[in-house]
Each structure stands twice: as structure tokens, then as C-alpha cells.
C-alpha positions as semicolon CSV with decimal commas, in nm:
position;residue;x (nm);y (nm);z (nm)
1;M;2,538;-0,783;3,770
2;T;2,283;-0,974;4,011
3;S;1,893;-0,900;4,014
4;R;1,629;-0,881;4,244
5;I;1,363;-1,141;4,124
6;L;1,027;-1,225;4,208
7;G;0,836;-1,560;4,187
8;V;0,474;-1,536;4,152
9;Y;0,328;-1,930;4,208
10;R;0,016;-2,063;3,987
11;E;-0,311;-2,011;4,132
12;A;-0,438;-2,359;4,282
13;E;-0,736;-2,340;4,014
14;F;-0,528;-2,374;3,776
15;S;-0,344;-2,666;3,873
16;P;-0,553;-2,931;3,942
17;G;-0,368;-3,205;4,168
18;K;-0,017;-3,027;4,073
19;V;-0,026;-2,771;4,297
20;A;0,292;-2,926;4,501
21;D;0,473;-3,004;4,132
22;D;0,436;-2,632;4,002
23;A;0,542;-2,472;4,304
24;A;0,835;-2,736;4,301
25;I;0,933;-2,641;3,965
26;L;0,950;-2,232;4,047
27;D;1,086;-2,308;4,391
28;A;1,401;-2,522;4,199
29;A;1,449;-2,276;3,927
30;L;1,468;-1,928;4,216
31;D;1,700;-2,163;4,419
32;H;1,984;-2,182;4,104
33;L;1,909;-1,817;4,046
34;R;1,987;-1,737;4,403
35;A;2,312;-1,985;4,373
36;Q;2,403;-1,719;4,103
37;G;2,364;-1,434;4,413
38;N;2,061;-1,263;4,294
39;E;1,785;-1,129;4,553
40;I;1,474;-1,357;4,559
41;A;1,145;-1,349;4,698
42;A;0,804;-1,522;4,619
43;L;0,447;-1,452;4,633
44;D;0,130;-1,616;4,547
45;V;-0,132;-1,462;4,330
46;A;-0,274;-1,349;4,619
47;G;0,010;-1,113;4,753
48;F;0,153;-1,004;4,389
49;V;-0,177;-0,865;4,299
50;H;-0,292;-0,662;4,601
51;T;0,095;-0,578;4,709
52;A;0,189;-0,464;4,327
53;P;0,573;-0,481;4,415
54;D;0,757;-0,282;4,200
55;N;1,086;-0,341;4,325
56;F;1,185;-0,620;4,108
57;D;1,398;-0,642;3,823
58;M;1,252;-1,005;3,680
59;V;0,960;-1,177;3,753
60;L;0,940;-1,574;3,710
61;A;0,492;-1,602;3,627
62;M;0,357;-1,945;3,686
63;C;0,045;-1,785;3,723
64;Q;-0,257;-1,746;3,437
65;G;-0,575;-1,597;3,559
66;A;-0,708;-1,257;3,456
67;H;-0,626;-1,056;3,754
68;A;-0,260;-1,183;3,739
69;L;-0,184;-1,100;3,369
70;E;-0,312;-0,761;3,448
71;A;-0,098;-0,694;3,686
72;L;0,232;-0,874;3,524
73;A;0,132;-0,637;3,269
74;A;0,187;-0,332;3,478
75;C;0,509;-0,510;3,607
76;E;0,642;-0,498;3,174
77;D;0,524;-0,152;3,183
78;R;0,723;-0,055;3,442
79;G;0,996;-0,192;3,241
80;V;1,037;-0,518;3,452
81;L;1,136;-0,854;3,253
82;V;0,850;-1,108;3,291
83;I;0,901;-1,482;3,207
84;N;0,659;-1,635;3,082
85;S;0,521;-1,259;2,967
86;P;0,163;-1,191;3,034
87;G;0,095;-1,210;2,595
88;A;0,263;-1,510;2,575
89;I;0,053;-1,676;2,868
90;R;-0,292;-1,566;2,747
91;A;-0,161;-1,685;2,403
92;C;-0,169;-2,057;2,520
93;Y;-0,534;-2,047;2,627
94;R;-0,771;-2,243;2,425
95;D;-0,904;-1,946;2,220
96;R;-0,579;-1,864;2,084
97;L;-0,343;-2,178;2,096
98;G;-0,460;-2,368;1,805
99;G;-0,467;-2,064;1,538
100;A;-0,113;-1,983;1,672
101;L;-0,007;-2,333;1,610
102;E;-0,108;-2,376;1,288
103;R;0,062;-1,996;1,183
104;A;0,340;-2,163;1,321
105;A;0,338;-2,385;1,051
106;V;0,403;-2,678;1,283
107;P;0,200;-3,026;1,249
108;T;-0,126;-2,995;1,435
109;P;-0,459;-3,146;1,397
110;A;-0,737;-2,979;1,224
111;G;-0,956;-2,783;1,484
112;M;-1,193;-2,497;1,497
113;L;-1,294;-2,305;1,765
114;V;-1,674;-2,259;1,794
115;S;-1,999;-2,131;2,008
116;T;-2,138;-2,324;2,254
117;S;-2,447;-2,135;2,196
118;E;-2,499;-2,144;1,848
119;S;-2,587;-2,391;1,582
120;L;-2,280;-2,557;1,363
121;E;-2,311;-2,549;1,010
122;P;-2,301;-2,899;0,865
123;E;-2,051;-2,827;0,634
124;L;-1,801;-2,751;0,971
125;I;-1,931;-3,086;1,120
126;D;-1,834;-3,293;0,791
127;A;-1,487;-3,166;0,807
128;F;-1,401;-3,399;1,120
129;D;-1,374;-3,761;1,067
130;F;-1,563;-3,895;1,372
131;S;-1,442;-4,273;1,293
132;T;-1,128;-4,180;1,462
133;G;-1,300;-3,947;1,710
134;V;-1,313;-3,564;1,747
135;F;-1,206;-3,389;2,080
136;V;-1,431;-3,118;2,188
137;K;-1,239;-2,897;2,452
138;R;-1,317;-2,598;2,654
139;G;-1,221;-2,320;2,477
140;D;-1,087;-2,107;2,699
141;L;-0,855;-2,239;2,931
142;H;-0,673;-2,533;2,965
143;A;-0,851;-2,844;3,123
144;L;-0,905;-2,791;3,461
145;T;-1,146;-3,095;3,549
146;A;-1,260;-3,435;3,304
147;E;-1,526;-3,224;3,231
148;D;-1,341;-2,998;3,002
149;V;-1,194;-3,222;2,743
150;L;-1,470;-3,535;2,566
151;K;-1,393;-3,738;2,333
152;I;-1,695;-3,826;2,078
153;N;-1,739;-4,061;1,785
154;D;-2,063;-3,956;1,670
155;P;-2,136;-3,592;1,549
156;A;-2,474;-3,611;1,631
157;K;-2,335;-3,570;2,053
158;I;-2,150;-3,203;1,953
159;R;-2,492;-3,062;2,000
160;V;-2,539;-3,178;2,351
161;E;-2,174;-3,168;2,455
162;L;-2,136;-2,786;2,370
163;G;-2,482;-2,715;2,536
164;R;-2,345;-2,882;2,864
165;F;-2,031;-2,588;2,841
166;A;-2,296;-2,356;2,781
167;A;-2,475;-2,439;3,075
168;R;-2,154;-2,430;3,249
169;G;-2,081;-2,085;3,139
170;I;-1,835;-2,196;2,892
171;K;-1,899;-1,953;2,572
172;S;-1,664;-2,139;2,312
173;A;-1,535;-2,468;2,277
174;Y;-1,272;-2,617;2,040
175;L;-1,327;-2,911;1,808
176;Q;-0,984;-3,101;1,745
177;Q;-0,963;-3,414;1,530
178;A;-0,851;-3,685;1,721
179;V;-0,510;-3,874;1,616
180;G;-0,378;-4,228;1,646
181;G;-0,060;-4,304;1,768
182;I;0,153;-4,263;2,127
183;V;0,145;-3,993;2,295
184;V;0,445;-3,805;2,398
185;K;0,504;-3,529;2,672
186;F;0,788;-3,290;2,614
187;Y;0,955;-3,009;2,789
188;G;1,141;-2,725;2,684
189;V;1,334;-2,388;2,762
190;S;1,396;-2,136;2,458
191;G;1,715;-2,036;2,361
192;G;1,833;-2,405;2,313
193;R;1,852;-2,446;2,651
194;Y;1,654;-2,723;2,707
195;F;1,421;-2,959;2,535
196;A;1,332;-3,336;2,662
197;P;1,066;-3,551;2,523
198;V;0,936;-3,773;2,814
199;I;0,749;-4,103;2,693
200;D;0,754;-4,445;2,868
201;G;0,853;-4,749;2,733
202;V;1,003;-4,611;2,388
203;T;1,270;-4,453;2,247
204;L;1,193;-4,208;1,960
205;D;1,450;-4,193;1,699
206;A;1,675;-3,963;1,664
207;S;1,588;-3,773;1,358
208;L;1,228;-3,798;1,493
209;Q;1,323;-3,624;1,834
210;R;1,505;-3,301;1,635
211;A;1,250;-3,253;1,426
212;L;0,977;-3,259;1,710
213;A;1,202;-3,035;1,896
214;D;1,268;-2,795;1,589
215;A;0,850;-2,799;1,544
216;A;0,861;-2,715;1,952
217;N;1,055;-2,445;1,955
218;R;0,913;-2,274;1,660
219;A;0,576;-2,308;1,865
220;A;0,713;-2,174;2,161
221;S;0,868;-1,877;1,962
222;A;0,522;-1,768;1,800
223;L;0,375;-1,789;2,110
224;G;0,633;-1,563;2,282
225;L;0,688;-1,856;2,519
226;E;1,039;-1,895;2,718
227;I;0,945;-2,155;2,943
228;W;0,697;-2,431;2,801
229;G;0,584;-2,791;2,720
230;G;0,295;-2,986;2,564
231;D;0,178;-3,298;2,415
232;A;0,241;-3,454;2,073
233;I;0,099;-3,801;1,866
234;V;0,351;-4,019;1,764
235;N;0,264;-4,268;1,495
236;E;0,380;-4,418;1,170
237;R;0,370;-4,074;0,977
238;G;0,563;-3,865;1,210
239;F;0,451;-3,659;1,446
240;T;0,174;-3,411;1,528
241;I;0,127;-3,149;1,837
242;I;-0,177;-3,154;2,064
243;D;-0,170;-2,929;2,299
244;F;0,125;-2,641;2,430
245;N;0,139;-2,504;2,775
246;D;0,342;-2,245;2,939
247;W;0,567;-2,332;3,215
248;P;0,434;-2,687;3,300
249;S;0,551;-2,907;3,652
250;F;0,850;-3,060;3,434
251;S;0,811;-3,300;3,735
252;R;0,921;-3,604;3,574
253;V;1,229;-3,382;3,444
254;R;1,293;-3,108;3,726
255;A;1,638;-3,174;3,807
256;Q;1,739;-3,099;3,460
257;A;1,488;-2,830;3,372
258;A;1,512;-2,616;3,668
259;P;1,922;-2,491;3,588
260;A;1,840;-2,439;3,249
261;I;1,521;-2,218;3,336
262;A;1,806;-2,054;3,595
263;R;2,033;-2,000;3,263
264;R;1,749;-1,884;3,017
265;C;1,652;-1,612;3,295
266;A;2,014;-1,475;3,318
267;D;2,007;-1,486;2,953
268;L;1,732;-1,279;2,885
269;Q;1,842;-1,040;3,216
270;N;2,189;-1,010;3,093
271;K;2,087;-0,911;2,701
272;R;1,871;-0,663;2,871
273;N;2,115;-0,521;3,087
274;L;2,373;-0,478;2,791
275;Q;2,108;-0,295;2,569
276;S;2,039;-0,028;2,824
277;E;2,442;-0,007;2,868
278;R;2,425;0,060;2,463
279;N;2,136;0,283;2,477
280;K;2,294;0,488;2,745
281;A;2,604;0,487;2,562
282;A;2,423;0,612;2,237
283;S;2,247;0,897;2,414
284;S;2,576;1,069;2,598
């Protein structure tokens, strides 16, 4: 059974320096789905939000803004399969991500969400080790500019940096303990369809790679994501996941990831179709 599938591109403001790469992975996944015989269309966010198309069985969504998420939620209410779901996309905003990773019981640095306009209790500041550094990250979205993620080694500078966020209209910030080691980017598709760590000049031990894949899949499940990626720090003690993203650009692994994304979409649509047939049989 073929499906009518709509792709929605990411807003340019949420894709700094990666507009072409973000569009390329969505286009590549849609090409594979088209090759399966599905009917394919694609829209930018403005076209999606303003036209509110209602004749699709599935929406592949890279968008992240509030208006786009509202439109995706409306699609879900009409019974459309949305990948990633608006709830999963929203879960990757900074104000929810840290807590979600902790609840998923994956290795992640100590962190906390704080107000940019209120004073911090000394015991909260004392919970961090400033000798290795503390990251101050905007507390709503992912980093959109270089000013959205700052590393400080002096607790006296926290108030200054929070004040700068507040002056920009950013109401919260996420404080995260810095961890020493090698940064590993990873990319995944749920359902066991795909996982790839990307690291220059180093090969991960097989057992460490399996452990990272397991932790990343658990985190993705907790966040509700089907298509995802993130960053981890690897050192002599193992690894810790420092960030997680809904539908990254997959730019370095696009050729391998695109068919895996298409297969996962087909899996989920087939599962939904089968459940619909069972429901019809049960009610007849």
C-alpha cells in the first residue's frame, strides 16, 4: 500500500549554516520513499502553516518553530503520522532536554535550568566544578549563534552571562558541567534501523560503540524521536551524552542514513495500516 507523504523543511533561522545540508537529507529520504511508489510533496514552513494540507498520510518534519509545531499537532489530531512528532521535537528544546536525558538514565553531565533574571543560590553554584569549566547555554532552543553557548571558569561570571541572555530576551539558561575528552557526533534512526558514530582520527572500541548506541537509543525513545543525532564526550571513563537533536543534517553519513530513514518511515506506516485493519476487523 502506497502513501501520500509530505516533507516539511526546517526554518532557515533554526538551521544556521546548514540550510542546504538539512534540505538535502530530507530530499534524499523523500527520494527513497518515492522510489517505493509513494506520492511525494515538500513544502517550506510558510507553505505548510498557511495552506494546512490535509490530504497526506505522513508528514516528515524537520521544522522546529512554535507555529510549525502547532500545525504538526493539528495533523496528528487528524490522524496523520508525523515523524518526528511535534512532542518529540519540543522535547529537544533545552528547557526539557536535560531532564529527559536524566530520566532516561543515560550518562549525561550534571546540569540545571535556571532563570536569567533571578539570583542563584550559592549552593547551586557550588554544585559545579569550575576548574574544568561550566557551559552556559540558552535555555529554550538549540544554539543558533556562537553567543548561545558560552564556557566559563569563574563562578563570578555566571551572573554576567545570564544577564546577557536576559538582555536578549532569553528567559532561561541551562548550566552544564564541562567534561574533558573527545567529542563524538552520532546519528541514529530508531527501530534498530541505523546508528553511526562519527569521529575524526579515532576508532571507538566495539563495546564502547555498542554501549553508546544503546544509550542513544534509550534517550531517543524517552524523547519520542524516530530520527535523531547528538554529541557525546568519550574519555578514559567511558562516555557521556552532552546534547541530543531531532533530525540533524546527517551531512557526513547522508548516503547511508537516507535509506534507513525511509525504511523506518515505511515500518511505522505499515504498522499503523495493520493496526487500522485489525481495528476494522474487530468492529465488524
